[in-house]
C-alpha positions as protocol buffer text, in pm:
chain_id: "A"
residue {
  index: 1
  type: MET
  ca { x: 0 y: 0 z: 0 }
}
residue {
  index: 2
  type: GLY
  ca { x: 140 y: 335 z: -102 }
}
residue {
  index: 3
  type: VAL
  ca { x: 163 y: 650 z: 105 }
}
residue {
  index: 4
  type: LEU
  ca { x: -121 y: 815 z: -87 }
}
residue {
  index: 5
  type: GLU
  ca { x: -351 y: 515 z: -35 }
}
residue {
  index: 6
  type: GLU
  ca { x: -272 y: 514 z: 337 }
}
residue {
  index: 7
  type: PHE
  ca { x: -353 y: 886 z: 355 }
}
residue {
  index: 8
  type: TRP
  ca { x: -693 y: 837 z: 184 }
}
residue {
  index: 9
  type: GLU
  ca { x: -765 y: 534 z: 405 }
}
residue {
  index: 10
  type: ASP
  ca { x: -695 y: 740 z: 719 }
}
residue {
  index: 11
  type: LEU
  ca { x: -909 y: 1024 z: 588 }
}
residue {
  index: 12
  type: LEU
  ca { x: -1201 y: 790 z: 517 }
}
residue {
  index: 13
  type: ASP
  ca { x: -1166 y: 627 z: 860 }
}
residue {
  index: 14
  type: GLU
  ca { x: -1197 y: 968 z: 1029 }
}
residue {
  index: 15
  type: THR
  ca { x: -1496 y: 1070 z: 819 }
}
residue {
  index: 16
  type: THR
  ca { x: -1842 y: 957 z: 921 }
}
residue {
  index: 17
  type: PHE
  ca { x: -2075 y: 927 z: 626 }
}
residue {
  index: 18
  type: SER
  ca { x: -2373 y: 725 z: 511 }
}
residue {
  index: 19
  type: LEU
  ca { x: -2416 y: 617 z: 151 }
}
residue {
  index: 20
  type: PHE
  ca { x: -2740 y: 536 z: -26 }
}
residue {
  index: 21
  type: ALA
  ca { x: -2787 y: 389 z: -374 }
}
residue {
  index: 22
  type: ILE
  ca { x: -3077 y: 526 z: -578 }
}
residue {
  index: 23
  type: HIS
  ca { x: -3229 y: 366 z: -887 }
}
residue {
  index: 24
  type: SER
  ca { x: -3432 y: 612 z: -1094 }
}
residue {
  index: 25
  type: ASN
  ca { x: -3503 y: 697 z: -1457 }
}
residue {
  index: 26
  type: LEU
  ca { x: -3508 y: 1069 z: -1377 }
}
residue {
  index: 27
  type: GLU
  ca { x: -3249 y: 1311 z: -1509 }
}
residue {
  index: 28
  type: ASP
  ca { x: -3005 y: 1433 z: -1246 }
}
residue {
  index: 29
  type: TYR
  ca { x: -3162 y: 1779 z: -1208 }
}
residue {
  index: 30
  type: ALA
  ca { x: -3512 y: 1628 z: -1181 }
}
residue {
  index: 31
  type: LEU
  ca { x: -3402 y: 1385 z: -909 }
}
residue {
  index: 32
  type: ALA
  ca { x: -3233 y: 1666 z: -716 }
}
residue {
  index: 33
  type: TYR
  ca { x: -3556 y: 1867 z: -739 }
}
residue {
  index: 34
  type: ALA
  ca { x: -3765 y: 1568 z: -626 }
}
residue {
  index: 35
  type: LEU
  ca { x: -3532 y: 1503 z: -330 }
}
residue {
  index: 36
  type: ASN
  ca { x: -3546 y: 1870 z: -233 }
}
residue {
  index: 37
  type: LYS
  ca { x: -3924 y: 1869 z: -245 }
}
residue {
  index: 38
  type: SER
  ca { x: -3989 y: 1530 z: -80 }
}
residue {
  index: 39
  type: CYS
  ca { x: -3703 y: 1509 z: 170 }
}
residue {
  index: 40
  type: GLY
  ca { x: -3661 y: 1874 z: 267 }
}
residue {
  index: 41
  type: LEU
  ca { x: -3313 y: 1906 z: 118 }
}
residue {
  index: 42
  type: ARG
  ca { x: -3166 y: 2205 z: -65 }
}
residue {
  index: 43
  type: LEU
  ca { x: -2940 y: 2037 z: -317 }
}
residue {
  index: 44
  type: LYS
  ca { x: -2787 y: 2264 z: -581 }
}
residue {
  index: 45
  type: ARG
  ca { x: -2562 y: 2172 z: -869 }
}
residue {
  index: 46
  type: THR
  ca { x: -2198 y: 2249 z: -800 }
}
residue {
  index: 47
  type: ASP
  ca { x: -2008 y: 2491 z: -1019 }
}
residue {
  index: 48
  type: LYS
  ca { x: -1772 y: 2214 z: -1124 }
}
residue {
  index: 49
  type: ASP
  ca { x: -1845 y: 1853 z: -1198 }
}
residue {
  index: 50
  type: LEU
  ca { x: -1639 y: 1588 z: -1024 }
}
residue {
  index: 51
  type: ASP
  ca { x: -1344 y: 1524 z: -1255 }
}
residue {
  index: 52
  type: LEU
  ca { x: -1168 y: 1195 z: -1192 }
}
residue {
  index: 53
  type: ASP
  ca { x: -854 y: 1171 z: -1400 }
}
residue {
  index: 54
  type: LYS
  ca { x: -878 y: 902 z: -1666 }
}
residue {
  index: 55
  type: GLN
  ca { x: -1228 y: 806 z: -1548 }
}
residue {
  index: 56
  type: GLY
  ca { x: -1460 y: 1088 z: -1647 }
}
residue {
  index: 57
  type: LEU
  ca { x: -1684 y: 1371 z: -1535 }
}
residue {
  index: 58
  type: PHE
  ca { x: -1965 y: 1317 z: -1288 }
}
residue {
  index: 59
  type: VAL
  ca { x: -2255 y: 1551 z: -1212 }
}
residue {
  index: 60
  type: VAL
  ca { x: -2270 y: 1658 z: -846 }
}
residue {
  index: 61
  type: PHE
  ca { x: -2541 y: 1830 z: -641 }
}
residue {
  index: 62
  type: GLN
  ca { x: -2455 y: 1944 z: -290 }
}
residue {
  index: 63
  type: TRP
  ca { x: -2604 y: 2108 z: 18 }
}
residue {
  index: 64
  type: LYS
  ca { x: -2419 y: 2205 z: 334 }
}
residue {
  index: 65
  type: ASP
  ca { x: -2673 y: 2193 z: 615 }
}
residue {
  index: 66
  type: GLN
  ca { x: -2471 y: 2406 z: 856 }
}
residue {
  index: 67
  type: GLY
  ca { x: -2747 y: 2417 z: 1116 }
}
residue {
  index: 68
  type: ASN
  ca { x: -2726 y: 2039 z: 1167 }
}
residue {
  index: 69
  type: PHE
  ca { x: -2356 y: 1997 z: 1078 }
}
residue {
  index: 70
  type: ARG
  ca { x: -2438 y: 1776 z: 780 }
}
residue {
  index: 71
  type: GLU
  ca { x: -2338 y: 1778 z: 417 }
}
residue {
  index: 72
  type: TRP
  ca { x: -2551 y: 1612 z: 150 }
}
residue {
  index: 73
  type: THR
  ca { x: -2401 y: 1516 z: -185 }
}
residue {
  index: 74
  type: LEU
  ca { x: -2584 y: 1359 z: -479 }
}
residue {
  index: 75
  type: PHE
  ca { x: -2358 y: 1194 z: -737 }
}
residue {
  index: 76
  type: ARG
  ca { x: -2462 y: 1059 z: -1074 }
}
residue {
  index: 77
  type: ASN
  ca { x: -2299 y: 716 z: -1104 }
}
residue {
  index: 78
  type: PRO
  ca { x: -2266 y: 690 z: -1482 }
}
residue {
  index: 79
  type: GLY
  ca { x: -2056 y: 980 z: -1605 }
}
residue {
  index: 80
  type: MET
  ca { x: -1953 y: 1106 z: -1945 }
}
residue {
  index: 81
  type: GLU
  ca { x: -1616 y: 1127 z: -2108 }
}
residue {
  index: 82
  type: ALA
  ca { x: -1531 y: 1181 z: -2471 }
}
residue {
  index: 83
  type: SER
  ca { x: -1204 y: 1028 z: -2575 }
}
residue {
  index: 84
  type: SER
  ca { x: -1061 y: 1110 z: -2913 }
}
residue {
  index: 85
  type: GLY
  ca { x: -806 y: 832 z: -2938 }
}
residue {
  index: 86
  type: PRO
  ca { x: -735 y: 647 z: -3261 }
}
residue {
  index: 87
  type: TYR
  ca { x: -1037 y: 454 z: -3377 }
}
residue {
  index: 88
  type: GLU
  ca { x: -1052 y: 236 z: -3680 }
}
residue {
  index: 89
  type: GLY
  ca { x: -1400 y: 193 z: -3819 }
}
residue {
  index: 90
  type: LEU
  ca { x: -1661 y: 373 z: -4022 }
}
residue {
  index: 91
  type: PHE
  ca { x: -1598 y: 712 z: -3854 }
}
residue {
  index: 92
  type: PRO
  ca { x: -1227 y: 731 z: -3764 }
}
residue {
  index: 93
  type: ASN
  ca { x: -1222 y: 1108 z: -3700 }
}
residue {
  index: 94
  type: GLU
  ca { x: -1519 y: 1116 z: -3463 }
}
residue {
  index: 95
  type: PRO
  ca { x: -1466 y: 1102 z: -3084 }
}
residue {
  index: 96
  type: THR
  ca { x: -1579 y: 785 z: -2913 }
}
residue {
  index: 97
  type: MET
  ca { x: -1797 y: 794 z: -2605 }
}
residue {
  index: 98
  type: ASN
  ca { x: -1698 y: 591 z: -2300 }
}
residue {
  index: 99
  type: ARG
  ca { x: -1933 y: 528 z: -2012 }
}
residue {
  index: 100
  type: PRO
  ca { x: -1729 y: 564 z: -1694 }
}
residue {
  index: 101
  type: TYR
  ca { x: -1878 y: 491 z: -1352 }
}
residue {
  index: 102
  type: LEU
  ca { x: -1809 y: 669 z: -1025 }
}
residue {
  index: 103
  type: ILE
  ca { x: -1840 y: 335 z: -845 }
}
residue {
  index: 104
  type: PRO
  ca { x: -1759 y: 76 z: -1115 }
}
residue {
  index: 105
  type: GLU
  ca { x: -1845 y: -222 z: -895 }
}
residue {
  index: 106
  type: ARG
  ca { x: -2203 y: -89 z: -872 }
}
residue {
  index: 107
  type: LYS
  ca { x: -2280 y: -15 z: -1239 }
}
residue {
  index: 108
  type: GLU
  ca { x: -2649 y: -89 z: -1188 }
}
residue {
  index: 109
  type: VAL
  ca { x: -2690 y: 213 z: -955 }
}
residue {
  index: 110
  type: ASP
  ca { x: -2801 y: 541 z: -1114 }
}
residue {
  index: 111
  type: PHE
  ca { x: -2721 y: 780 z: -827 }
}
residue {
  index: 112
  type: PHE
  ca { x: -2548 y: 783 z: -490 }
}
residue {
  index: 113
  type: LEU
  ca { x: -2658 y: 1008 z: -205 }
}
residue {
  index: 114
  type: LYS
  ca { x: -2385 y: 1066 z: 52 }
}
residue {
  index: 115
  type: LEU
  ca { x: -2453 y: 1215 z: 393 }
}
residue {
  index: 116
  type: ASP
  ca { x: -2149 y: 1344 z: 580 }
}
residue {
  index: 117
  type: GLY
  ca { x: -2227 y: 1368 z: 949 }
}
residue {
  index: 118
  type: GLU
  ca { x: -2459 y: 1196 z: 1189 }
}
residue {
  index: 119
  type: GLU
  ca { x: -2803 y: 1081 z: 1080 }
}
residue {
  index: 120
  type: HIS
  ca { x: -2963 y: 1075 z: 1425 }
}
residue {
  index: 121
  type: GLY
  ca { x: -3338 y: 1121 z: 1402 }
}
residue {
  index: 122
  type: LEU
  ca { x: -3347 y: 1096 z: 1022 }
}
residue {
  index: 123
  type: GLN
  ca { x: -3553 y: 844 z: 827 }
}
residue {
  index: 124
  type: ILE
  ca { x: -3352 y: 881 z: 507 }
}
residue {
  index: 125
  type: LEU
  ca { x: -3425 y: 547 z: 348 }
}
residue {
  index: 126
  type: SER
  ca { x: -3802 y: 568 z: 396 }
}
residue {
  index: 127
  type: GLU
  ca { x: -3800 y: 925 z: 261 }
}
residue {
  index: 128
  type: LEU
  ca { x: -3601 y: 817 z: -45 }
}
residue {
  index: 129
  type: LEU
  ca { x: -3842 y: 534 z: -113 }
}
residue {
  index: 130
  type: SER
  ca { x: -4137 y: 774 z: -92 }
}
residue {
  index: 131
  type: VAL
  ca { x: -4000 y: 1001 z: -366 }
}
residue {
  index: 132
  type: PRO
  ca { x: -4202 y: 966 z: -687 }
}
residue {
  index: 133
  type: LYS
  ca { x: -4004 y: 810 z: -974 }
}
residue {
  index: 134
  type: VAL
  ca { x: -3749 y: 651 z: -740 }
}
residue {
  index: 135
  type: ILE
  ca { x: -3761 y: 283 z: -832 }
}
residue {
  index: 136
  type: THR
  ca { x: -3569 y: 167 z: -527 }
}
residue {
  index: 137
  type: ALA
  ca { x: -3312 y: 290 z: -278 }
}
residue {
  index: 138
  type: TYR
  ca { x: -3096 y: 113 z: -25 }
}
residue {
  index: 139
  type: ARG
  ca { x: -2801 y: 166 z: 206 }
}
residue {
  index: 140
  type: VAL
  ca { x: -2454 y: 78 z: 74 }
}
residue {
  index: 141
  type: GLU
  ca { x: -2162 y: -17 z: 299 }
}
residue {
  index: 142
  type: ALA
  ca { x: -1898 y: 225 z: 167 }
}
residue {
  index: 143
  type: SER
  ca { x: -1611 y: 56 z: 350 }
}
residue {
  index: 144
  type: LYS
  ca { x: -1652 y: -251 z: 128 }
}
residue {
  index: 145
  type: LEU
  ca { x: -1626 y: -57 z: -199 }
}
residue {
  index: 146
  type: LYS
  ca { x: -1298 y: -69 z: -388 }
}
residue {
  index: 147
  type: SER
  ca { x: -1356 y: 275 z: -539 }
}
residue {
  index: 148
  type: LYS
  ca { x: -1466 y: 448 z: -217 }
}
residue {
  index: 149
  type: TYR
  ca { x: -1196 y: 713 z: -270 }
}
residue {
  index: 150
  type: ASN
  ca { x: -1407 y: 851 z: -558 }
}
residue {
  index: 151
  type: LEU
  ca { x: -1664 y: 963 z: -301 }
}
residue {
  index: 152
  type: ILE
  ca { x: -1431 y: 1221 z: -146 }
}
residue {
  index: 153
  type: TYR
  ca { x: -1550 y: 1550 z: -291 }
}
């Protein structure tokens, strides 16, 4: 294990967060709006997307609930990245589209909702399941994910 990996591991160990997987056909902005309306959040799109080198760009919505010392972050799991490497085929000069994933071991998940801080008194999962157009939602054990470092934003 390298020094950088040990640093990230220590940082994740000190950080308390809950992670929820959300399956939905909604666009990212529509899901953020639905979560704001149904769950009482105030998610807003960040000025910059999450840019993971060599993996892609991922849409992020965030809300810092300073009154309760919590931070909510909604990530879109499938991202977008255009790579213009050499391609031999019918359209060699056109860029190819890759489909990177924020959490590649969970490709079936559309969105991840991360809550930094304590969730005492919150019924997050039941609120997520009550949101219209959310197919299903469930808690994910972040410590078991190989790509958990991608969740540090």
